[in-house]
C-alpha positions, 0 to 999 in steps of 0.5 A, a space after each residue: 463078247 465084243 470088247 469096246 475097250 479100244 482107240 479108234 485109230 489109235 496108231 495114226 500118230 505112229 502111221 505119220 512118223 513110220 509111213 509118211 516121214 519114213 522114220 522106222 528101226 531095224 528089228 535085226 538091231 533094236 534100239 535104234 542101232 540101226 535106223 531105216 529113213 523110208 519117205 512115204 513120197 505119196 502122189 499128191 503130198 509134196 512135204 512131210 516132216 517127222 522127228 522121233 525120241 529114242 533112246 539114243 537121241 532125235 531121229 529126224 526125216 523131213 522131205 520135199 519135192 518138186 519137179 523134177 527133184 526130191 529133198 531129204 533132211 535127216 539126222 541120225 543119232 550118235 551111237 545109230 547107222 542108218 539105211 537112208 532110201 531115196 525114192 527115185 520118184 520115175 526120174 532118170 539120170 538121177 544125180 544125188 548131192 549131200 550139201 555140196 558134194 555128189 554121192 550119186 551119179 551115172 548110176 553108181 555111188 561116188 565115194 567122198 562124202 563124210 558119214 556115208 559109207 556105201 549106197 545101192 539101187 533097186 528099181 524104185 529108190 537109192 538107198 544110202 548107208 549113213 553113220 551119225 549125223 545131218 544129212 541134205 540130200 538133193 535127188 534131181 534127174 529128167 522125167 521119163 515118157 513114151 517115145 512117140 513111137 510108144 517104145 521104151 523110156 527116155 529122158 524128156 519132158 514130164 508124163 506123170 504128176 506135176 507137183 509145185 513147190 513147196 513154200 520155203 521160208 528160209 534155206 535149210 541150216 548148215 550142215 553139221 555132225 553131231 558130237 558124242 557126249 563129253 568131247 
């Protein structure tokens, strides 16, 4: 028996916000109590943006990349926490700022930014722990490249793909934190 009662490409919309924008929930904390923002910065895509309306409020993930930087704007609703993954894009000497505050430098989390509680790194990403709020992370670094002897990696000129700037008509809005209802 063959069923013809199925939508072709039925999950393409979900793929846009879950894979490209990177908005996902933690299966151990259902109802978007804990959110994972893990943008899919694929090779030739320079930006993506997505929102998802949850029971707790709107989740936003909007990212762009240029040479050699990555910007992620994230909104985490009140009552939720998030694990935010910032792809290192093969960059060395990575520095991350949240607004004007440095939150990652010299391979270590730098405490002091409101709403952030910690950070760690994997070979391909920096992972920040965040509470509810509006965040604008700017990741910068230097490209890895092969030395003239072909041994090891060092910071320097790009050896990988080159990316053009995303046209922007306005600056990112000022940072704000959502307030619980009734305050």
